[in-house]
N, C-alpha and C positions, 0 to 999 in steps of 0.2 A: 329599463334594460337590465338583463340578468348579469350580475357581476361574475368575474372569473371564479371566485371562491364558491359562489352559489352553484355554478355549473359543476364544479368538482363534487360537491355534496350530492347533487342530483345523480351524477354518473355513478357514484359509489352506491347510492340507494338502488338504482336500477339493476346493478350487478349483484346486489346482495341476495336477492331471491334466487338467482341462477346459481349462486355459489354455496350458500348455506345449506341447501337441501342435499348437495352432493358431497358433504364433508364425510368422508369415510376413508378407511385405510386402503392402501394399494394392494397389489397382487400378493403380497406376503402375508395378508391377514389370516390365511388358513394354514400357514406353514409354521410348525413348531419343532425346533431342534432341541433335543434334551441334553442337559448336562447332568453328570452324576458326581456324587461326592467321592473324593479320592480316598482310597483305603490305606494310603501311606504317603510319605513325603515324595515330592516331585522335584527333581533336579533339572533345571532348564539348561540343557546342553546340546539340543538338536538330535539327541538319541532317545527314542521312545522305548527304553528298556525297562521301565517300571511296570510292575504287574497291573497297576491301575489303568494304564493305557490299553493294555490287552483286553480289559473288561469293559472299556468305555464303548458306548454305541457309536457306530460309524455312519456318517452321512456322506453320500457321494452323488447326490442329485444335482450337480452343477449344470448350468446352461451358459451358453455364450452371451456375453454382453456386447462384444464387438469382435470381429466385424459383422457377424451374422447373428443378430440378436434373436435369442430364443432357440437356436439350433444346438445340437449336441456338441460338446467340446471335443477337440482333437486329442486331448490327453485326459487321463482319469485323475481325479483329485479326491482325497479322503479327509474328512473332518472329524475330530474327536474333541470333547470338552469335558474337563474336570473342574472341581472346585473344592476348597476347604474353607476354614473360617477366616482366612487372610487373603486368599488369592483366587482368581479364576485362571485356569490353565487351558490354553487352546493349542492344539497340534494339527497341522495341516501337512499331509503327505502328498507331495507333488510328483506323481509318476510322469516319466518322460521317455518316449520311445527312442530318443537320441540324447542320452544324458551328457555326452561329451560336448553338446552344443548349448548347454545351459549357460546363460549369461550371468557371471558372478562378479561383475564390475563392482569396484569399491568406491566409497565416497565418505565424506564426513557425515555426521549425524544430521538428519533433516535436509540433506541435499537432494536436489532434483536428479534422481538416479534413473538411468535407462538400463534396467537389469530385470531378470526374473525376480518376482517378489510376491508376497502375500499381504493383503490388507484385511484388517478386522474392523467392522463398523458396529458400534454399540450405542444404542439409544437407551441408556440406563434409567432415565426418568419416564420413558415411554410416552413422550409428548409429541412424537412424530415430526419434530422440528429440529432437534439437536442431537448429534451423534459424535462420539469420540471416534477417531480413526487412528489405528496403530498398524504399522507395517514393518516388515523385515525382509531384506533381500536375500537372494541365494548366497551372497557374500557376507551376510551377517550385519548389514547396515540398517540401523533402526531409524524410523521417522514417525512423527505423530502430527495430528492436526485436529480440526473440528469442522463438521458440517453444521451450519446454522441457517435459520430461515428455510429449512427443508432442502434447499437446492444450492446455497452458497457454501463456499469452502474457504477456510483459513488454515494455512500451514504454521501459524504463529503459536498455537497452543502447544505447551510442553508439559509432559508428566515424567515422573520417575518410575520406570518399569523396566522389565528385562525381557530379552528375547535371544534366541540363538538359531542358527541355521546349520543343518548337518547334511552330509551326503549319504545316500544309500545307492545300492546297485541300480535301482530302477528310477532314480531321480534325486530329489532332495526333500528335506523336512524343515518346516518352520515351526518353532515352538515358542509360545508366549506365556509370560507370567504377569498378570495384571493385578496389582494390589487393590483390594476393596477400598482401602483408605484413600485411593486416588479418585475413585468413582463416586459420583453423587447418585443416590437412589433412595427411594422412600422405604420406610420400615414396613415390612409385610412378611407374613409367614412363608410365602412362595413368591419369588421375584419372576416377573415376565418382562423381558427387555426386547426392544427392537434390535435385530441382529442380522448381519450377513458377513460372508467372507468372500473376498475377491482375489482371484489369482491372475497375474499378468505373465504371459509367456513372451519374452522380449523378441526373440528372433521371428516369431510369427505375428507380432503385433496383435496378439489375441488376448482378450479379457474374458475371464470366466467368473461367474458369481453364483452363490448358493441360492439366490432368488432372482427372478427376472427383473432386471433394473436397467433398461436400455438407455442409451444416450438421448433418445428422442424425447424422453419425458422431461418436464420442467420440475421434477421432484426427485429426491433421493431418499431422505429419511422416512417419509411416509410410505415408501414402497418396500421397506425392509420386512424380512420375516421375523420370527420370534425365537428367543432363547428362553427356555423354561427348565424346570428341574432344580433351580437354585433355591434350595430350602434352608430355612433357619439362618439366613445371612443377616447380620446386624451391621448397620452403617457405623463406620469407625470414625470418631472425631479426631482425626490425625492432626499433628502439628509438625511442620517442616521448617527448620531453620537452616539458613545458608549464610554464615558470616564470611566476609572476604577481607583480604589484605592486599592492597595494590601499591607497588613501589614504582615510581616513574622518574625518568630523567629526560629533560627536554633541553636541546641546544637550539637557541633562537638568536636572531639579531638583537643587539643592544638597543638599536634605535628603531622607532616606528617608521621613519622615512625610508621608503623602498629604495631610494637612491643611496642609502648607507647600509649595505648588507653586512658589513663587518665593523667592529669585532662582534663575536657571538658570546652569549652568556649561557652557562649550564645551570638549569634550575632543577634541583631534586625536589621531590614531593612524596608525601605519604598519605594514603587514604585508608580508612577502615569503614566498614558498613555492614549492613545486615539485610537479608531478604527473608520474608516470613510468609508461610502459608498455613492456614488453620481452618479446619472444618468446624464451624460454629454449631451447625445442626447437620442432619443428614442431607439437607438440600441447600445449605447456605455456606459459602466459603469466603474467607477473608485472606487477602493478599496484601502485604505491606513491604515497603522498602525504606531504608534509612541511609542517607548519603549514597545513592546508587552511583556506581561507576560504569560507564559505557565505553571504556577505553578499548575494548576488544571489538567494537562495532566498526565495520568498514566505512570509510569516508563516503560522503555523497558524490555522485558522479558530477564531474565538471560540465557545465552547460552554459550556453550563451543565450540570454533572454533579453531581446530588444523590444519585446512587446510591452503593452501597458498593463498586462495581467500577471499576477503572481504565479509561479510554478508550483505544482504539487509534488512533494517528495514523499516517497513511501517511508513508513516508520520502520526502524531497524532495532530499536532498543527493547529488550525482552520484557520489561515491566509493562510497556505500552502496547505490546503485540499479543501477549497472552491474556485470554479471557476477555477480549475487547469486542467480541462479536455483537454483544447487546448494544454497544455504543455506536454501531455503524448505522448510517441512514438507511431507511427502507429502500430497497432496490440496489444497494451496494454503493461503493465509493465513487462510481461514475455519476452519481446524481448531482445536480447543480448546487444544492445547499446542504452542507454538513455542519451540524451543530458542534461536534467535538472532533478536533484535529490535534492529535497529541503532539505534533511537531511544534506547537506554540509553547510547549512547556519545557523549560530546562535547556534550551539551546544557547541562550545568552546568559541567563542567570542560573546558577546551579540549583538543583533540586535538593532541598534539605530532607524532605521525607514525603512519602505518598502512600496511599492505601486505597484499595478497592474492595467492595463487597458485592458479590454476585451470587445468584441462585434463585430458588423457587420459594415463595412465601406461602403459596397455597396452590392446589392443583390448577395448572394452566396459567399461572401468573409468575413471570420472571421479573426480577428487579436487578438493577446495577447501580452502584454508588461509588464514585471515584473522587478523591480529594488529594490535591498536591500543593505543597508549599514550596515556593522558590524564593531564595534569599541568599545573599553572599556579600562579602566585602568588596569594595571598589574604591578607586582613587580618581578624582576628577583630573588631577595633574600629577605627573611623575617626572622627577628630575632624571632624565636619561643620561645626562653627563656624569652624574654621581648616583648610580642606582643603589637602593637600599637592599643589601644582600642578606639581611637578617631573616631568620625563619619566623613566620608569624602564625599565630593561632587566634581565630576570631569567633566570637559568639554566634555570628550569623552563619558560620560554616565550621562548627566545632570539631568535626571529624576529618578535617583536612589540614595538613601542615605543609607550608611551602614558603618560598622567598616573598618578601613584601613587594619587591619591584615586579613580580610576576602577576600582581593583581590587575584586573581589568580596568581600563580607563573609560569604558562605556558604563553608563549608569546601570547598576544591578537593582532593578526595581523590585522590591518585595511584593509578590503577588500570591493570591490563593486561587486555585482553580478547582471548581466543583462541577461535577456532572452527575445527574441522576436520571435514570430511565426505568420505565416499567412497560412490559409487554404482556398482553393478555390474550390467551388463545381463544379463538371463536370457532366453534365446531371442531373439526379435526385438523384442518389444513389452512386456517386463516388466523389473522391476528390483528389487534389494534393496540396502540401504545402511545406513549408520550415521553418527552425528554425535556430537561431543563439544564442549562449550563450557566455558570457564573464565573466570570474572570474579575476578581476584586483586587484593586490596588490597596496595599496596606500602608498608605503614605499620607493620608489627609487630603485636603482640597487645594487645588491650584487657585491662587488669588488673581484677580484681573491685573493688578500691577505687576505680578510676577510673570504672567503670560506675555506682557509687553516687552520683557527683557529679551536680549539676544539668546538664541537657543543654547549656546554654550554656558550661559549664566543662569538659566532657569533652574529653580530648585526641583527636587525629585517629584513632588506632587504634580508638577506640570508635565512631567515626562511619563507619567504612569497612566496609561489608557487601558480601561477595562470595558466590560460589556456583559450584559445578560441576554439570554436567548431562551426561547421555549418553542416546542413544536408538538403537535399531535399528528399521528401517522396511522396508516392502515395498509394492510397487505391481504387482500381477499382473493382466494383462488378456489377453483374446483378441486375435487379430491385428487385428480391426477395431475394437477398443476398446469393443465393445458390452457385454460382461460383464467384471466385475473384482472384485477385493477388494484393499483397501489398508488400511494401519494403521501404528501406531507403538507401541513399548513404551519407556517413559521412566523414568529415574531421576534424582534430584537429591541434592545434599549442600550444607549450609550451610558457609560459610567466612567467618571474620573477624567483625568487629563485636562487639556486646554478647554476653555469655555466653548470654543467652537473650532472646527477644522473643515477643510475643503477636500472633497474627494476628486478623483481624476475627471469626472464628468461635470464638475462645477457645483455639485450638491453640497450644501453647507450642513454639516452635522453639529448640532449643539449638544451640550451636556444634557442628558436625559432624553434626547431624541429617540423616537420609536420608529420601527419599520415593520412591514408585513411582506410576506412572500409565500411561495409554495410551489409544488409541482405535482403532476399526476401522470400516470402511465396506465393505459387500458389496452387490452388486446389478447391475441392468442399467442402465448409464449412457448408452447411446447407442441409436440406431435410432428408427424411426418407431413410433408407437403407445404402448403401455403400457411404463413403466419402473418400477422399484421399487428401494428401498434400505433396508437394515437397518444400524443403527449402534449403537455402544455406546462411551461415554466413561467412563473411570475415573480417579480421582485420590485417593490416600491423603490423610489430613489434613496430613501433613508434606511433601507434594510442593510444591516451590517453585522455579519456573523463572525468576522475575522478576529475578534478578541480571543475566542477559544475554539472557533470552527474554521471552515474553509468555504469561501464563496468567491468564485472567479470574478463575477461582475454583479452589478445591481442596476436598477433603473431600466428594466427590460421585461417585455412580454414576448415569449418565444414559443409559439406552437410548432409542432413537428409531426411528421408522418413517416412510418416505416412499413414497407412491404417486403416480405422475405419468403424465399422458397428453400426449405431445409430438408435435406436427405442425409442425416448423419449416419444412417445405416447403409448408405450406398444406393446406387442405381445402375443397373447393368454391370459393366466391368469396373465401374468406379466404386471405391470404398466409401466415399462421402462426396456430397455436392451441396454447396451453399451459394445462394444469390440474394443480395440485399439491395433494395432501393430506399434511400433515406432523403428527406427533404425538409426544409424548415425556413422560417423567416423570423423577424423580430422587429420590435419598435419600442421606443422609450415610453415609460409610464409616468413621466413628469408633467403630463398635460400637453406636451408638444407633439407627441405621437411621431417622433422622428424615426424614419426607417433605418434600422441598424444593419440591413443587408439580408439577402436571400442566399440559400445554399442548397446543393444537392450532391449526392454521390451514389454511384452504382458500383458495387463490388461483387465479384464472383470468385469462388475458389473450389477446386476439386482435388480429391485425394486419389491418386492413381493406383492401379493394382500393385505397384511397387511400394505403396504407402508414402510416396513423395507427394508433397502438397504444392500446387501452383495456383496463382491467383492473379487477378487483374482488377484495378479500380480506376474509375474516372469520375471527375466531379468538377464543380465550379463554385466560386463565390461571386455573387452578382450584385454590384451596386451597393447602395446604402451610404450611411453617413457615420463617421466616427466621432462620438461626443467625448472621448477620453484623451485624445491625442494632444490637444492644444493647452497644455499646462494648467489644468483645473479650471478653465474658463467655461467649459460646457459648449463652446462654439462648435457647431457641426462642421467637420471637414469631410469633403467627398472622399469615398473609398474607391480604389481602383478595382476593376473586375479581373478575375483570373480563372483559368481552367487547368486541370492537371490530368495526367495519366500515370498510373503506377503499375509495375509488374513485380510479382513476388515469387519466391521459391523457398521451400523448406524441405530438405531431403529427410529421408527416414532417419530419425535420431537414434535408432538402435544399431546403426552401422558404426564400425570403428572410426570412420571419418565421415562426418556429416557437415553439410554446408547449408547456408540460407541467406536470405537478404531481400532487400527492396530497392528498386530503382524507380525514381519518380522524376518526371519532367513536367514543368509547369510554365505557362506563358501568362505574363502579366500584361494586360492591354494598355494602350496609350492612355495617359492621364494628363490631358491638356498639353502643356509644353514638355512633359516628361515622356520620353520615348518608351515604347514597349520593351520588355526585357524577358529573357529566358531565366528560369530558375530550375533548381534540381536538388535531388537528395539521393545519395547512394549510401546504403547501410548494408554491409555484407559481413558475415561472420563464418567461422569454421571451428569445429570441435574435433579433436583427435584423441582417441582412446585406444592406443596400441597395446596397452597393458592394463589389466584390471585395476591396478593401484595408481595409475597416472591418468590425468585428464588435462588437456591444454585447450583453451578457448581464446581465440583472437577475433576482435571485432574492429572494423574500420567504418567510420561515419564521415561522409563529406557532405556539406550543406552549402548551398548558394541561394541567397534570398535577396530579392530586390524590393525595396520599399519606394512607393511613388513619391511620398512627401512626408518627411518627419519634422516634428517641431524642433526648432533650434533656439529661438529667443523671442521675447516680446520687444517690439520697438516702442509701443505704447499700448494703451488698453485695447485698441482696435486693430493694431497692425502686428502681424506675425512674420517671422522669418522661418521659411521652410526649405527643406532640401531633400532630394532623392538620396537614398542610401543603398549601397551595394555591400552586402556582408557575406563573408565566406568563413566557414569553420571546419576544422578537422579534429576528430577524436580517434585515438588509437588505444584500445584497451586489451590488456593481456590478463587472463586468469589462469593460474596454474595450481593444480591440486595433486598432492602426493599423499596417499593413504598408506601409512605404515601398517596400521590395523584399524578396524572401525572405531576404536577408541583413541587412536593417536593419529592426528592428521596435520599436515603442513600445507598452508595456503599462501599463495602470492597473488597480489593484485597490483597492476600498474596502469595508469592512464596518462597519456600525453595529449594535451588539448591546446590547439592554437586557433586564433580567430583574428580577423581584421575587419574594419569597416571603412569604406570610402564614401565621403559625402561630396556634394557639389553636382551641378551648379546650384546657386541659391536663388530663392524666389520670395517675393513679398505677397502676403495675402491679407485682405482687409475685411473686417466684419464691422459691427456697430454695437451700440449699447443694448440693442434688442437681441444680441447674439445671432445675427444673421449668418446663414451658412456660407462657407467658402467653397466655391466651385473651382475645379482644376483650371477651367478656361479663364478664370479671372487672375491667375497667378502672373506676377510681373517679375522678370529677371532683375536681380540687384547684385552689385559688387560687394563681396565680403571676403575677408581673409579666412582661409580654411584652418580652423583650430579644433575641428571636431573629429578628425580621423582617429582611429585607435588600432592598436595591435596588442593582443593579449596572448600570453603563453603560460601554461600551468602544467605541473607534473605532480601526480599523487602516486605514492608507493606505499604498499602495506604488505607486511610479511607476518603471518600468525601461526604459531604452533599451539594446538589444542590437545590436551591430554585429559581424558576422563579416567583418572587413576583409581577411582572407585565409583560405584553407582551413585550418580547425582553430584559428584565432586569433581571439580575441574581445575586444571592449572593452565594458564595462558602465558605465552611469551609473545609480545607484539612489538614489531619495529615499524615505524611509519615515517614518511618524509613528504613534506609539502613544499613546493618551490614555485616561485613566480619569476617572470622575466625582469631584467633590469629595465627600469622605465626609460622611455625616450625623453631626453632632456633638451632644454634650450629651444631653439627655433627649428630643430629637426622634425621632419614630418614622419609619422609612423609608417613603416614599410607596408606595402600591400602584398603580403606574402603569407603563406601558411607554414613556412619554415620556422623552426623554434629559435629565432634569433634572440640573443640576449638571455637565454634561459639560464645557462650555467653561471652567468655573472650575477644573477638576481638573488634576492633574499630567499633563504630556505630555513625550514624548521624540521629538526629531527627529534624523534622521541623513541624511547625504549621503555617498555612497561612489562612488569611481571605481576600477574594477578593470581592469587591463590584463593579458591573457594572450597569450603568443606560442607557437605550435606549431612544433616542430622535430622532424622525423622522418627516419630513414634506414632 
């Protein structure tokens, strides 16, 4: 019988012939827009008053990208390009028949801005897969990002460059200055870069581009035109240094007991550090950081997770967001197996230093190498009655000065994280690659006699769990990106920690255990009309990528199917139409072949002539068995079936007041003695922009979830106590932005979160030594005191002033507050309410930080 891995290799081979022959550039292959050398200095001020601009060739052959792809634009746009030995200058004159209606809304740098703006796309290595993106709005707000893998986009890349917006009688002007030292390009007498310019007219929801690049395609970079005329440009091996100084004051409760929020202590601290960027060659860049400080990063959203699966949180720290596109799994972050998840690094144990090397080592071959060392002082026990208020300086964190009693009481396990990746271009629009990650504890080996100790007494080597992982991947597409096959074959190995540990599904992982897995996606991913996709995910019981990556589950084989009808350029009066049918199933790979459930959903959405978006989705989860619920025993517990219906609305975001949201209603069917239950979700938001400098966004999320049977306790090896759970949560989030100038912004963030859970009645379920499944019909009522209910309240506040006082240099002032409710004590039962009871009496932590960073580059 053919194994899953063999099937994937065969599918890739069958698609190879259909893809490799079609590897060619897109519709921009015959378009060449010429730049000329500047005859004098250029001042970037939004006024094209230098003589060089008057002599520069003018390109005005723009076409619509949306809503009517390929048609003539409603407004004229003129493009001019200059260069000298240090910069490329781009000027875009945006004529407008109604200049008073130009949207000049303001925002902080790199914000999601709904305004008139111009974007420049540059594929400087001309690999047809990666392109820098630079944009400036009519209000002068800059943003940048990166297209990678031809079609994917990340807004996390940042560069130091300049731009300005200016007004003219017939519209506005966008002027860019892009330093050559920031761009990677090969040494050549004449440069030829992939290139296009995109203009967005906010009030018309119209997108124009210098080359035909419609939304229907599953490609972006390979469809660009060309920028030529860049003669005698020499790659500059620039060095950028950004030292910083951060002073912080934290007011916190003296005692770790949440029931003793007072008195509070005030902890001052000082950090110094350095960020580094250097071009080692014209195609290879080094980025480093020493004692990075992320105090200006907004706190994670408060969420309630009652599932047996870990939540995925997006990365917000600049070192781990910039230049990380190479480290993403093929297919993007939604794929089931990710080898490198940067959130594993530095959240509990401080980062002492990190570096990454990215670039091209030969034509068509990109490499990435990242290494991070985390280490820091900690104390196993702290005398909270007599805190040590002396300032301490430690070799494991030499660039931080703070009070001794503020040290963590959680073990700071010294770890080294290494990730290495290589991607090789095949043809013009496909690639193959591989990746290795190592999470290595720097603590020695846990002895068996130490592993037998109570967890609070185990030495550090027993608490240090690492892991190794490796993968090979492929992403093969036709030249237009319409058809393709992508996938990954993965392996893992346990390193360090306890001699063995048990996963949620009962799998025992021993030190040096190995696992295998992978995924594949094959289909028609672009073009108008019908699209389809076949997928298959596989993970052995012992596959574990979570030492340095992210893997939601293991011990699963999950095939899937998707049928889609896509009209992104509209149909009839509609501006866009999408319909998707998705279905899948799964079973365990541990030899038992236990059904883990079936699912399907059908969702449709249409964009109205008003550019408002409405949608509907319905779906169901059908049957199956949960092998993760019963406390790591692996005993299958029957899953309840449910169906849902969701309606969504998203109004035109270019209005002064825009709203949106989702309303979902779900019905969970009877599960033996557990009655059926209604569930629901309401997520609504509104954004108000009554002034170009002000933006207010408010979001309300209400969730009601009913669980048929949750694990409570073991009575013995074969008997389990279970209970239904009704959980409700509320999240209210406010985001306020005030833009004094595009360089000086004030942001406020506040989230109030409340949740409760109500258990009962209780039931007993029986299995046996062979891990026989527990059916709902076999549950027997039992008497038990309810001590499992909960009521949580949390409040996060963040206020940040950001001032870019000179190009690349910033000053931050940040105030934040985190507060939890006063715990329910004694025999009192937690209230079943979403009111924030006990919040103001609970423990709180306030911090005030001033961070100064200075940019120096040559």
